[in-house]
Short mmCIF file of the C-alpha atoms (twelve columns), coordinates in Angstrom:
data_MODEL
# 
_entry.id   MODEL 
# 
loop_
_atom_site.group_PDB 
_atom_site.id 
_atom_site.type_symbol 
_atom_site.label_atom_id 
_atom_site.label_alt_id 
_atom_site.label_comp_id 
_atom_site.label_asym_id 
_atom_site.label_seq_id 
_atom_site.Cartn_x 
_atom_site.Cartn_y 
_atom_site.Cartn_z 
_atom_site.pdbx_PDB_model_num 
ATOM 1   C CA . MET A 1   -43.436 12.032 40.508 1 
ATOM 2   C CA . ALA A 2   -40.102 12.958 42.140 1 
ATOM 3   C CA . GLN A 3   -38.587 9.774  40.755 1 
ATOM 4   C CA . GLN A 4   -39.638 10.771 37.231 1 
ATOM 5   C CA . ARG A 5   -38.084 14.240 37.629 1 
ATOM 6   C CA . MET A 6   -34.874 12.653 38.896 1 
ATOM 7   C CA . LYS A 7   -34.814 10.260 35.951 1 
ATOM 8   C CA . ALA A 8   -35.335 13.171 33.524 1 
ATOM 9   C CA . LYS A 9   -32.435 15.113 35.109 1 
ATOM 10  C CA . SER A 10  -30.201 12.058 34.998 1 
ATOM 11  C CA . THR A 11  -31.082 11.390 31.352 1 
ATOM 12  C CA . ALA A 12  -30.389 15.039 30.424 1 
ATOM 13  C CA . ARG A 13  -26.957 14.878 32.108 1 
ATOM 14  C CA . LYS A 14  -26.077 11.647 30.319 1 
ATOM 15  C CA . TRP A 15  -27.224 13.004 26.935 1 
ATOM 16  C CA . GLN A 16  -25.168 16.156 27.421 1 
ATOM 17  C CA . GLY A 17  -22.086 14.089 28.295 1 
ATOM 18  C CA . ILE A 18  -22.495 11.821 25.284 1 
ATOM 19  C CA . LEU A 19  -22.965 14.804 22.972 1 
ATOM 20  C CA . ALA A 20  -19.922 16.628 24.386 1 
ATOM 21  C CA . ALA A 21  -17.765 13.483 24.036 1 
ATOM 22  C CA . ALA A 22  -18.878 12.971 20.416 1 
ATOM 23  C CA . ILE A 23  -17.982 16.584 19.584 1 
ATOM 24  C CA . GLU A 24  -14.607 16.325 21.377 1 
ATOM 25  C CA . HIS A 25  -13.715 13.146 19.435 1 
ATOM 26  C CA . GLY A 26  -14.778 14.576 16.070 1 
ATOM 27  C CA . GLN A 27  -17.760 12.248 15.666 1 
ATOM 28  C CA . TYR A 28  -20.253 15.101 15.634 1 
ATOM 29  C CA . ALA A 29  -19.587 18.491 14.060 1 
ATOM 30  C CA . ASP A 30  -21.061 21.186 16.270 1 
ATOM 31  C CA . ASP A 31  -20.110 23.515 19.089 1 
ATOM 32  C CA . PRO A 32  -20.229 21.952 22.547 1 
ATOM 33  C CA . PRO A 33  -23.464 22.758 24.361 1 
ATOM 34  C CA . PRO A 34  -23.264 24.899 27.497 1 
ATOM 35  C CA . ASN A 35  -23.100 22.781 30.623 1 
ATOM 36  C CA . ARG A 36  -26.420 23.584 32.275 1 
ATOM 37  C CA . HIS A 37  -25.962 21.082 35.097 1 
ATOM 38  C CA . CYS A 38  -22.589 22.193 36.430 1 
ATOM 39  C CA . PRO A 39  -21.100 25.291 34.781 1 
ATOM 40  C CA . ARG A 40  -17.355 25.242 34.148 1 
ATOM 41  C CA . GLU A 41  -16.674 27.971 36.713 1 
ATOM 42  C CA . LYS A 42  -18.199 25.778 39.445 1 
ATOM 43  C CA . GLN A 43  -16.255 22.624 38.540 1 
ATOM 44  C CA . LEU A 44  -13.145 21.512 40.446 1 
ATOM 45  C CA . LEU A 45  -10.246 19.413 39.270 1 
ATOM 46  C CA . VAL A 46  -8.992  17.253 42.121 1 
ATOM 47  C CA . ASP A 47  -6.104  14.873 42.700 1 
ATOM 48  C CA . ASN A 48  -6.540  11.857 44.934 1 
ATOM 49  C CA . SER A 49  -3.537  9.855  43.720 1 
ATOM 50  C CA . GLU A 50  -1.764  10.009 47.087 1 
ATOM 51  C CA . PRO A 51  -2.526  7.232  49.592 1 
ATOM 52  C CA . ALA A 52  -3.038  9.910  52.285 1 
ATOM 53  C CA . CYS A 53  -6.250  10.969 50.505 1 
ATOM 54  C CA . TYR A 54  -7.931  7.698  51.483 1 
ATOM 55  C CA . VAL A 55  -9.288  7.443  55.032 1 
ATOM 56  C CA . PRO A 56  -9.666  3.797  56.141 1 
ATOM 57  C CA . ALA A 57  -12.063 2.482  58.779 1 
ATOM 58  C CA . PRO A 58  -10.060 1.725  61.941 1 
ATOM 59  C CA . PHE A 59  -12.371 -1.214 62.811 1 
ATOM 60  C CA . ASP A 60  -15.636 -2.872 61.783 1 
ATOM 61  C CA . GLY A 61  -18.581 -0.651 62.523 1 
ATOM 62  C CA . HIS A 62  -20.710 2.180  61.190 1 
ATOM 63  C CA . PHE A 63  -19.377 5.432  59.705 1 
ATOM 64  C CA . GLU A 64  -21.524 8.499  60.317 1 
ATOM 65  C CA . PRO A 65  -20.485 11.401 58.033 1 
ATOM 66  C CA . CYS A 66  -20.516 14.956 59.383 1 
ATOM 67  C CA . VAL A 67  -19.806 16.727 56.086 1 
ATOM 68  C CA . ASP A 68  -21.279 16.479 52.601 1 
ATOM 69  C CA . CYS A 69  -19.518 15.260 49.481 1 
ATOM 70  C CA . GLY A 70  -18.062 18.237 47.640 1 
ATOM 71  C CA . GLU A 71  -17.486 20.178 50.846 1 
ATOM 72  C CA . HIS A 72  -14.129 21.873 51.444 1 
ATOM 73  C CA . VAL A 73  -12.466 20.720 54.665 1 
ATOM 74  C CA . LYS A 74  -9.378  21.722 56.637 1 
ATOM 75  C CA . ARG A 75  -6.709  19.410 58.035 1 
ATOM 76  C CA . ALA A 76  -7.882  17.775 61.292 1 
ATOM 77  C CA . GLN A 77  -11.495 18.901 60.767 1 
ATOM 78  C CA . ARG A 78  -14.041 16.296 61.844 1 
ATOM 79  C CA . ILE A 79  -15.489 14.574 58.796 1 
ATOM 80  C CA . GLY A 80  -17.378 11.874 60.669 1 
ATOM 81  C CA . TRP A 81  -17.834 9.561  63.621 1 
ATOM 82  C CA . HIS A 82  -17.038 5.842  63.590 1 
ATOM 83  C CA . HIS A 83  -19.110 3.583  65.839 1 
ATOM 84  C CA . ASP A 84  -17.793 0.206  67.020 1 
ATOM 85  C CA . PHE A 85  -20.620 -2.363 66.936 1 
ATOM 86  C CA . ASN A 86  -18.543 -4.862 68.907 1 
ATOM 87  C CA . ARG A 87  -18.205 -2.410 71.807 1 
ATOM 88  C CA . ILE A 88  -21.560 -0.657 72.033 1 
ATOM 89  C CA . ASP A 89  -20.589 0.846  75.398 1 
ATOM 90  C CA . ALA A 90  -17.595 2.644  73.849 1 
ATOM 91  C CA . PRO A 91  -18.094 6.159  72.481 1 
ATOM 92  C CA . ALA A 92  -17.742 6.731  68.745 1 
ATOM 93  C CA . ILE A 93  -14.332 7.904  67.594 1 
ATOM 94  C CA . GLU A 94  -13.834 11.081 65.634 1 
ATOM 95  C CA . ILE A 95  -12.611 10.697 62.037 1 
ATOM 96  C CA . LEU A 96  -10.536 13.693 60.928 1 
ATOM 97  C CA . ALA A 97  -9.570  15.046 57.518 1 
ATOM 98  C CA . PRO A 98  -5.955  14.075 56.753 1 
ATOM 99  C CA . HIS A 99  -5.262  17.397 54.972 1 
ATOM 100 C CA . ASP A 100 -6.977  20.436 53.446 1 
ATOM 101 C CA . GLY A 101 -9.104  19.379 50.501 1 
ATOM 102 C CA . VAL A 102 -12.509 18.457 49.137 1 
ATOM 103 C CA . VAL A 103 -14.533 15.446 50.271 1 
ATOM 104 C CA . LEU A 104 -14.883 13.376 47.117 1 
ATOM 105 C CA . CYS A 105 -16.864 10.424 48.484 1 
ATOM 106 C CA . GLN A 106 -17.858 8.705  51.714 1 
ATOM 107 C CA . ALA A 107 -19.285 5.457  53.000 1 
ATOM 108 C CA . TRP A 108 -22.942 6.005  53.740 1 
ATOM 109 C CA . ALA A 109 -25.695 4.082  55.503 1 
ATOM 110 C CA . ALA A 110 -23.937 0.731  55.547 1 
ATOM 111 C CA . LYS A 111 -21.713 -1.374 57.750 1 
ATOM 112 C CA . VAL A 112 -18.034 -0.801 57.043 1 
ATOM 113 C CA . PHE A 113 -15.164 -3.168 57.619 1 
ATOM 114 C CA . ARG A 114 -11.732 -2.511 59.103 1 
ATOM 115 C CA . GLY A 115 -9.484  -1.103 56.375 1 
ATOM 116 C CA . GLN A 116 -12.352 -0.170 54.043 1 
ATOM 117 C CA . VAL A 117 -12.104 3.366  52.659 1 
ATOM 118 C CA . ILE A 118 -14.750 5.440  54.427 1 
ATOM 119 C CA . SER A 119 -13.841 8.815  52.938 1 
ATOM 120 C CA . VAL A 120 -11.667 10.293 50.215 1 
ATOM 121 C CA . VAL A 121 -10.332 13.821 50.758 1 
ATOM 122 C CA . SER A 122 -8.984  15.036 47.414 1 
ATOM 123 C CA . ILE A 123 -6.612  17.922 46.808 1 
ATOM 124 C CA . PRO A 124 -7.826  20.639 44.394 1 
ATOM 125 C CA . VAL A 125 -5.420  21.336 41.538 1 
ATOM 126 C CA . PRO A 126 -5.501  24.080 38.883 1 
ATOM 127 C CA . TRP A 127 -7.083  23.371 35.516 1 
ATOM 128 C CA . LEU A 128 -4.745  23.073 32.543 1 
ATOM 129 C CA . GLU A 129 -5.791  25.415 29.753 1 
ATOM 130 C CA . ARG A 130 -5.817  24.045 26.223 1 
# 
């Protein structure tokens, strides 16, 4: 039952996006529908074009996030722990936010490899008004 509700929510979001895009591109003449899923005042515009936004895994292992995606973080705040599977006796190392920002995405529930991006901390930017 929960899977059906999730599918219905996902379908509604997709339909709303398709409808809004068609209106924006002049393919459908109507006013854009209100965004019921994420109102405009709750949306953030972020920039993650700088390499410093990408946090790489320092070695092969397992990344354990400590914050949720979408959460605001401060510079040097712990965003997760990284466990080294090759040295099970070694304690996990702390992974810190490179700067103030919003956690855009993270590795989750999977083995990560050295150099793989395990988190992206994006910088909020102001919206441009049209």
